[in-house]
C-alpha positions as CSV (number, residue, x, y, z in Angstrom):
1,X,0.0,0.1,-0.1
2,X,2.6,2.4,1.0
3,X,4.4,2.0,-2.3
4,X,1.1,2.7,-4.3
5,X,0.9,5.8,-2.3
6,X,4.6,6.8,-2.7
7,X,5.4,5.8,-6.6
8,X,8.9,5.9,-7.9
9,X,10.0,9.5,-8.7
10,X,9.3,10.0,-12.5
11,X,10.3,13.3,-13.6
12,X,14.2,12.8,-14.3
13,X,13.4,9.1,-15.6
14,X,12.6,9.7,-19.2
15,X,15.9,11.6,-20.1
16,X,18.8,9.8,-21.9
17,X,21.6,8.1,-20.3
18,X,24.0,10.7,-20.7
19,X,21.7,13.5,-19.7
20,X,21.0,11.5,-16.6
21,X,24.8,11.0,-15.9
22,X,25.5,14.8,-16.6
23,X,22.2,15.6,-14.2
24,X,23.6,13.5,-11.6
25,X,27.1,15.1,-11.6
26,X,25.5,18.4,-11.7
27,X,23.3,17.4,-8.6
28,X,26.7,16.3,-7.0
29,X,28.5,19.5,-8.0
30,X,25.8,21.3,-6.0
31,X,25.3,19.2,-3.1
32,X,29.1,19.8,-2.6
33,X,28.0,24.0,-1.9
34,X,26.7,22.6,1.4
35,X,30.5,22.4,2.9
36,X,32.3,25.1,4.0
37,X,33.5,27.5,2.8
38,X,30.4,28.1,1.0
39,X,28.0,26.6,3.5
40,X,24.8,26.6,1.6
41,X,22.9,24.0,3.5
42,X,19.6,24.3,1.4
43,X,21.6,24.0,-1.5
44,X,23.3,20.9,-0.4
45,X,20.3,19.1,0.9
46,X,18.6,19.9,-2.7
47,X,22.1,18.5,-4.5
48,X,21.5,15.3,-2.7
49,X,17.8,15.2,-2.8
50,X,18.2,15.6,-6.6
51,X,21.0,13.1,-7.0
52,X,18.5,10.2,-4.9
53,X,15.9,11.0,-7.5
54,X,17.9,10.5,-10.2
55,X,19.5,7.5,-9.1
56,X,15.9,5.8,-8.3
57,X,14.6,6.9,-11.7
58,X,17.4,5.3,-13.6
59,X,16.7,2.3,-15.5
60,X,17.9,-1.0,-13.3
61,X,20.5,-1.5,-10.6
62,X,23.3,-0.9,-13.5
63,X,21.8,2.7,-14.2
64,X,21.2,3.2,-10.9
65,X,25.0,2.5,-10.0
66,X,26.3,4.4,-13.1
67,X,24.2,7.7,-11.7
68,X,25.1,7.4,-8.1
69,X,28.6,7.0,-9.5
70,X,28.3,10.5,-11.7
71,X,26.7,12.2,-8.5
72,X,29.8,11.3,-6.5
73,X,32.1,12.6,-9.4
74,X,30.4,15.7,-9.4
75,X,30.6,15.9,-5.2
76,X,34.1,15.2,-4.9
77,X,35.6,17.2,-8.0
78,X,33.9,20.4,-6.2
79,X,34.9,19.4,-2.6
80,X,38.2,18.2,-3.1
81,X,39.3,20.5,-5.8
82,X,42.0,22.0,-3.5
83,X,43.7,18.4,-3.8
84,X,45.5,20.0,-7.1
85,X,47.2,22.5,-4.7
86,X,50.1,20.5,-3.5
87,X,51.0,19.6,-7.1
88,X,51.3,23.4,-8.0
89,X,54.0,24.1,-5.2
90,X,56.9,22.8,-7.4
91,X,55.3,22.7,-11.0
92,X,58.1,21.5,-12.7
93,X,58.3,18.4,-10.8
94,X,54.6,17.6,-10.0
95,X,52.6,20.2,-11.9
96,X,51.6,17.4,-14.6
97,X,49.9,15.2,-12.1
98,X,47.8,18.0,-11.0
99,X,44.6,17.1,-13.1
100,X,45.1,13.5,-13.1
101,X,45.0,13.7,-8.9
102,X,41.5,15.5,-9.1
103,X,40.1,13.1,-11.8
104,X,41.2,10.3,-10.0
105,X,40.5,10.8,-6.6
106,X,36.9,12.5,-8.0
107,X,36.0,9.1,-9.9
108,X,37.4,6.8,-7.3
109,X,35.6,8.2,-3.9
110,X,32.8,8.0,-6.3
111,X,33.0,4.3,-6.9
112,X,31.8,4.1,-3.1
113,X,28.6,6.3,-4.2
114,X,28.3,4.2,-7.3
115,X,28.3,0.9,-5.4
116,X,25.6,2.3,-2.8
117,X,23.1,3.6,-5.2
118,X,23.3,0.0,-7.3
119,X,23.0,-2.0,-4.2
120,X,20.2,-0.1,-2.9
121,X,18.4,-0.1,-6.1
122,X,19.0,-4.1,-6.4
123,X,18.1,-4.9,-2.8
124,X,15.4,-2.2,-2.6
125,X,14.0,-1.3,-5.7
126,X,13.4,2.5,-6.7
127,X,9.4,2.9,-5.8
128,X,7.8,3.3,-2.8
129,X,9.0,4.3,0.9
130,X,11.8,1.5,0.6
131,X,13.7,3.4,-2.5
132,X,14.5,6.4,-0.7
133,X,15.3,5.2,2.2
134,X,17.5,2.2,1.0
135,X,19.6,4.9,-0.7
136,X,20.2,7.3,2.4
137,X,21.0,3.7,4.2
138,X,23.6,2.5,1.8
139,X,25.0,5.8,1.2
140,X,25.5,6.4,4.8
141,X,27.4,2.8,4.9
142,X,29.5,4.1,1.8
143,X,30.4,7.2,3.7
144,X,31.5,5.1,6.9
145,X,33.4,2.9,4.7
146,X,35.2,5.5,2.7
147,X,36.3,6.7,5.8
148,X,38.1,3.2,6.7
149,X,39.3,1.6,3.5
150,X,42.8,2.1,2.5
151,X,43.7,3.9,5.5
152,X,40.3,6.1,4.8
153,X,39.5,9.6,3.8
154,X,36.7,11.1,5.7
155,X,37.0,14.4,4.0
156,X,34.3,16.4,3.2
157,X,31.5,14.0,4.6
158,X,28.0,15.0,3.7
159,X,26.9,15.4,7.7
160,X,29.6,18.1,7.5
161,X,27.3,20.8,5.7
162,X,26.0,21.1,9.2
163,X,29.4,22.2,10.9
164,X,28.8,25.9,10.9
165,X,25.3,26.1,12.6
166,X,24.0,24.9,16.1
167,X,23.0,21.3,14.4
168,X,26.7,20.3,14.4
169,X,25.8,19.9,18.2
170,X,23.9,16.6,17.1
171,X,27.4,14.9,16.6
172,X,28.1,14.7,20.5
173,X,25.2,12.2,20.8
174,X,25.4,10.3,17.0
175,X,29.1,11.4,15.9
176,X,30.2,12.6,12.7
177,X,28.5,9.1,11.0
178,X,25.2,9.5,12.7
179,X,25.1,12.9,11.8
180,X,25.7,11.8,8.0
181,X,23.2,9.2,8.2
182,X,20.5,12.1,9.2
183,X,21.6,14.1,6.7
184,X,21.2,11.5,4.1
185,X,17.8,10.3,5.4
186,X,16.5,14.0,5.4
187,X,18.0,14.5,1.7
188,X,16.0,10.9,0.7
189,X,12.8,12.7,2.3
190,X,12.9,15.7,0.1
191,X,13.4,13.4,-2.7
192,X,10.5,11.2,-2.0
193,X,8.3,14.4,-1.2
194,X,9.1,15.9,-5.2
195,X,6.8,12.7,-6.0
196,X,3.7,14.7,-4.8
197,X,5.0,18.3,-6.4
198,X,7.5,20.8,-6.5
199,X,5.5,22.6,-3.8
200,X,5.7,19.7,-1.5
201,X,9.4,19.3,-2.1
202,X,10.1,22.7,-1.1
203,X,8.0,22.5,1.8
204,X,9.8,19.2,2.5
205,X,13.5,20.9,1.9
206,X,12.4,23.8,4.4
207,X,11.7,21.1,7.1
208,X,14.9,19.4,6.4
209,X,16.9,22.6,7.0
210,X,15.2,23.9,10.0
211,X,14.7,20.7,11.5
212,X,18.3,19.7,12.5
213,X,18.8,23.4,13.6
214,X,16.3,22.9,16.0
215,X,17.4,19.7,17.0
216,X,21.1,21.0,17.7
217,X,19.8,23.6,19.6
218,X,18.1,21.3,21.8
219,X,20.9,19.0,22.2
220,X,23.2,21.7,23.1
221,X,20.8,23.0,26.0
222,X,20.6,19.4,27.1
223,X,24.4,19.0,27.2
224,X,25.8,19.5,30.6
225,X,27.0,23.3,31.0
226,X,30.6,24.1,30.2
227,X,32.6,24.5,33.5
228,X,34.0,28.1,33.4
229,X,37.6,29.0,32.6
230,X,39.4,29.5,36.1
231,X,41.2,32.6,36.6
232,X,44.4,30.9,36.9
233,X,44.1,29.0,34.2
234,X,47.4,28.2,32.2
235,X,47.7,30.6,29.0
236,X,48.8,29.0,25.7
237,X,50.3,30.7,22.8
238,X,49.7,29.7,19.1
239,X,52.4,30.6,16.8
240,X,51.7,31.2,12.9
241,X,54.7,32.0,10.9
242,X,52.6,32.2,7.1
243,X,55.4,30.3,5.3
244,X,54.1,29.5,1.9
245,X,55.2,26.3,0.8
246,X,57.0,27.2,-2.3
247,X,59.0,29.0,0.2
248,X,59.0,27.2,3.2
249,X,62.3,25.0,2.9
250,X,64.2,27.4,0.8
251,X,67.4,27.9,2.1
252,X,67.4,31.8,1.6
253,X,63.9,32.1,3.4
254,X,63.8,29.2,6.2
255,X,65.9,31.1,8.6
256,X,63.6,33.9,8.2
257,X,60.7,32.0,9.0
258,X,62.4,30.4,11.6
259,X,63.4,33.8,13.2
260,X,60.1,35.1,12.8
261,X,58.6,32.2,15.1
262,X,61.5,33.0,17.7
263,X,60.4,36.3,17.8
264,X,56.5,35.7,18.3
265,X,57.7,33.3,20.8
266,X,60.0,36.0,22.7
267,X,57.1,38.3,22.6
268,X,55.8,40.0,25.9
269,X,53.3,37.8,27.8
270,X,54.9,34.8,29.3
271,X,52.5,32.2,28.2
272,X,52.7,28.8,30.0
273,X,53.1,27.0,26.7
274,X,54.0,28.0,23.3
275,X,52.8,26.1,20.1
276,X,54.3,26.4,16.5
277,X,52.9,24.5,13.7
278,X,53.7,20.9,11.6
279,X,57.4,21.3,10.7
280,X,58.3,24.2,11.8
281,X,61.8,23.7,12.4
282,X,64.0,24.0,9.4
283,X,66.3,21.3,10.5
284,X,66.5,17.6,11.5
285,X,65.6,17.3,14.8
286,X,68.4,16.0,16.9
287,X,68.4,16.0,20.6
288,X,71.4,18.4,21.0
289,X,70.7,20.7,17.9
290,X,71.5,24.4,18.7
291,X,68.0,25.6,17.1
292,X,66.3,23.7,20.2
293,X,68.5,25.7,22.6
294,X,67.4,29.1,20.7
295,X,64.0,28.2,21.1
296,X,64.4,27.2,24.9
297,X,66.2,30.8,25.1
298,X,63.5,32.7,23.6
299,X,60.7,31.2,25.6
300,X,62.6,31.7,28.9
301,X,62.6,28.0,29.7
302,X,59.0,27.5,29.4
303,X,57.8,24.3,27.4
304,X,57.5,25.2,23.5
305,X,55.9,22.2,21.2
306,X,57.4,22.3,18.1
307,X,57.0,20.1,15.0
308,X,59.7,18.7,13.0
309,X,61.2,15.9,10.8
310,X,63.5,13.6,12.4
311,X,65.7,10.5,11.9
312,X,66.2,7.2,13.4
313,X,68.5,5.1,11.8
314,X,67.0,5.0,8.1
315,X,63.3,5.7,8.9
316,X,62.1,9.3,8.8
317,X,59.3,10.7,10.8
318,X,57.1,13.7,11.0
319,X,57.1,14.4,14.8
320,X,55.9,16.6,17.5
321,X,58.6,17.7,20.4
322,X,58.1,19.4,23.5
323,X,61.1,21.6,24.1
324,X,62.1,22.2,27.8
325,X,64.7,24.4,29.9
326,X,68.0,24.2,27.9
327,X,66.5,22.9,24.6
328,X,65.7,19.4,26.6
329,X,63.7,17.1,24.4
330,X,60.6,16.3,27.2
331,X,58.3,14.6,24.9
332,X,58.2,13.2,21.5
333,X,55.4,12.1,19.4
334,X,55.4,10.8,15.9
335,X,52.4,11.0,13.5
336,X,51.0,7.5,12.9
337,X,48.3,8.2,10.2
338,X,50.3,9.2,7.1
339,X,48.9,10.9,4.2
340,X,49.1,8.2,1.1
341,X,51.1,9.6,-1.8
342,X,52.2,12.7,0.3
343,X,54.1,11.3,3.2
344,X,54.5,8.1,1.9
345,X,54.1,6.2,-1.5
346,X,52.3,3.3,-1.8
347,X,54.5,0.5,-3.6
348,X,57.3,2.9,-2.9
349,X,60.0,1.1,-4.3
350,X,58.5,1.0,-7.9
351,X,57.0,4.4,-7.5
352,X,60.8,5.6,-6.8
353,X,61.9,3.4,-10.0
354,X,59.8,5.3,-11.9
355,X,60.7,9.0,-10.6
356,X,57.5,9.5,-8.5
357,X,57.8,10.5,-5.1
358,X,55.3,11.4,-2.3
359,X,54.7,15.3,-2.0
360,X,55.9,15.9,1.6
361,X,58.2,13.1,1.9
362,X,61.5,13.4,1.9
363,X,62.7,10.9,-0.4
364,X,62.2,7.0,-1.5
365,X,59.2,5.4,0.5
366,X,58.6,8.9,2.6
367,X,58.1,9.1,6.1
368,X,57.8,5.9,8.5
369,X,54.3,5.8,10.8
370,X,54.6,6.1,14.7
371,X,53.1,3.5,16.9
372,X,49.7,5.4,17.5
373,X,47.9,8.0,19.3
374,X,49.4,8.8,22.9
375,X,49.2,11.5,25.5
376,X,52.0,14.0,26.1
377,X,52.1,15.1,29.8
378,X,52.5,19.0,29.9
379,X,52.3,19.4,33.8
380,X,49.9,22.1,35.0
381,X,48.5,22.0,31.4
382,X,47.3,18.4,32.1
383,X,47.6,15.7,29.2
384,X,47.1,16.2,25.6
385,X,46.5,14.1,22.5
386,X,48.7,15.0,19.9
387,X,47.6,15.0,16.4
388,X,49.4,16.2,13.2
389,X,47.9,17.6,10.4
390,X,45.1,15.5,8.7
391,X,45.3,13.2,12.0
392,X,42.3,15.1,12.9
393,X,40.1,14.4,10.1
394,X,39.6,10.4,11.7
395,X,37.7,10.4,14.7
396,X,39.2,7.1,15.5
397,X,42.6,9.0,15.9
398,X,40.7,10.3,19.2
399,X,38.9,7.5,20.2
400,X,41.7,5.4,20.2
401,X,43.9,7.5,23.1
402,X,45.0,5.1,25.6
403,X,43.2,7.3,28.1
404,X,40.8,10.6,28.1
405,X,43.0,13.6,27.4
406,X,42.5,17.1,28.7
407,X,42.6,18.7,25.5
408,X,43.6,18.1,21.8
409,X,46.7,19.5,20.5
410,X,47.0,19.8,17.0
411,X,49.7,21.2,14.7
412,X,49.6,21.4,11.0
413,X,50.9,22.8,7.8
414,X,47.5,23.9,5.6
415,X,49.9,25.7,3.3
416,X,49.6,22.7,1.4
417,X,45.8,23.0,1.0
418,X,45.6,26.5,-1.1
419,X,43.8,29.5,0.3
420,X,40.0,28.9,-0.6
421,X,38.5,25.8,0.6
422,X,41.3,23.3,2.0
423,X,42.0,25.1,5.0
424,X,38.6,26.1,6.1
425,X,37.3,22.4,5.6
426,X,40.2,21.0,7.6
427,X,39.2,23.6,10.2
428,X,35.5,22.6,10.4
429,X,36.7,18.6,11.1
430,X,39.1,19.9,13.6
431,X,35.8,21.6,15.4
432,X,33.6,18.3,14.6
433,X,36.2,16.4,16.9
434,X,35.7,19.0,19.6
435,X,32.1,18.3,19.4
436,X,32.3,14.8,19.4
437,X,34.4,14.2,22.5
438,X,33.8,17.3,24.3
439,X,37.4,18.5,24.6
440,X,38.8,21.6,23.7
441,X,41.5,21.7,20.6
442,X,44.5,23.9,20.3
443,X,45.6,24.5,16.9
444,X,48.8,25.9,15.6
445,X,48.6,25.9,11.6
446,X,51.5,27.4,9.5
447,X,49.6,29.3,6.9
448,X,46.2,29.3,9.2
449,X,43.7,29.0,10.4
450,X,45.2,29.1,14.1
451,X,42.5,28.5,16.7
452,X,41.7,28.1,20.4
453,X,38.4,25.9,19.8
454,X,36.4,25.3,23.0
455,X,34.7,21.5,24.2
456,X,31.8,22.9,22.0
457,X,33.5,23.4,18.8
458,X,33.4,27.2,19.1
459,X,36.2,29.1,18.0
460,X,37.2,31.3,20.7
461,X,39.8,32.9,19.3
462,X,41.7,32.4,15.8
463,X,44.5,33.8,13.4
464,X,43.2,34.3,10.0
465,X,44.4,32.7,6.7
466,X,47.5,33.9,5.3
467,X,48.3,36.0,8.3
468,X,51.7,35.9,10.5
469,X,51.4,36.5,14.1
470,X,50.7,34.9,17.5
471,X,47.5,34.8,20.0
472,X,47.5,34.4,23.4
473,X,44.4,32.5,25.3
474,X,43.6,30.5,28.3
475,X,43.1,27.1,28.1
476,X,39.7,26.0,27.9
477,X,38.2,23.7,30.0
478,X,36.8,20.1,29.0
479,X,33.2,18.8,29.2
480,X,31.7,15.8,30.7
481,X,32.4,13.0,28.1
482,X,29.8,12.9,25.5
483,X,27.4,10.4,24.6
484,X,29.4,10.0,21.4
485,X,32.5,9.6,23.1
486,X,31.4,6.9,25.5
487,X,29.4,4.6,22.8
488,X,31.6,5.5,19.6
489,X,29.9,4.3,16.5
490,X,28.3,1.3,17.6
491,X,24.6,3.2,17.9
492,X,24.9,4.4,14.3
493,X,26.1,0.8,12.9
494,X,22.9,-0.6,15.2
495,X,20.5,1.9,13.5
496,X,21.9,1.6,10.1
497,X,21.5,-2.4,10.3
498,X,17.9,-2.0,11.4
499,X,17.2,0.3,8.7
500,X,18.7,-1.9,6.3
501,X,16.7,-5.0,7.5
502,X,13.7,-2.8,7.2
503,X,14.3,-1.5,3.6
504,X,15.3,-4.9,2.2
505,X,12.9,-6.1,-0.7
506,X,12.5,-9.8,-0.7
507,X,13.1,-11.4,-4.1
508,X,9.7,-11.5,-6.2
509,X,8.0,-8.5,-4.0
């Protein structure tokens, strides 16, 4: 009966196959406009809804899979267009790779969406309530798998369209995957409503936009209030040298950027801790390097967190070090979640033989991975969980800490990401980790955006993108553990499984 009341969407169904692919790709591009920095949430939802209707109206599961793939190509080509930026730093060596990188990245990640669309159509059909619901469930599973398979890449999850508003607080309960499922369910509902006419679709779109905002506000009101910042809370200084990537390692410029950071460290204010960005020391890190003594002298013996490359035998590491009085190394953390093709090359020996090297890697097979998440003890500042660059985009890197930290510490070099969408998307995902786990984050970025983020994901202070400078701010307090921090992704998978069973259409039905 429900299938008779809610027929298959028909209005994109009469178009030719290539026109359908173009329509699906355009829908994906529109859906991408919901992500930061554009953040047009209604357009993001409308694009996903149009994509859903286009997929469900395609002839057969193969047509649905092809349309779903085209939807993904449009979405990822727009959201990840910044991926060409690293290849343009050294145009002579890597510039030829830029268009291939964007094409293969968009087409590759779109395979997850294509598989989800084909599977949903095969198992749930295209008509009735099962079609849209099955599409949403399969897409949510695909987004979770995209975040995991082959080291994963959970960048620009569809649920991140809410990262700039109150609906982001829902992640404290559901996590990013749960917020993604909610977003896709809303888009599917809008697609289904269009069956009754454009007016019904517009009304559903408005409800799909306003509903999560209200729900997010309700979640925020229900969360335990944040403890006030203590009057004697430690002060942390974030340093942002703004070293363009093309000049960062140049022998004529690197000493100047290093001196700039020393000057910011020595500036008046006497913070309890100073944080420099990723790879902020232009020398290989050794325990007795004169650069460490210079840093300690400018900090007047107070601890300084720095990013540096180091060697241990034949292995190279992208590391975070805590420098104390006299230049002593108080603690060390090696990045464990490396960027494929950036910090290490899969099949590195073969790639090296072909003359292909990683963009950020020193040589050969690139960096080695550290042992995994660990806490660093900063005395009166508590215990921090260090995250280097894109380690922040993975919820499991925070959930995998051996114990709950007092705060999150990210150092990053976002000069690789250009000056438009990449750095802002990276910041949005850092804010999402703070919301999910109820932990403040202090973030030092080479070219920006350096930020102090509270346990609700709000930016309390920042240094803008493309600016050089420093800021001092008291360390924000942590919130009590959130529901998501206590349960992880298990509720998401349970709900997803229940919905998948409910939407399955027995053969011959």
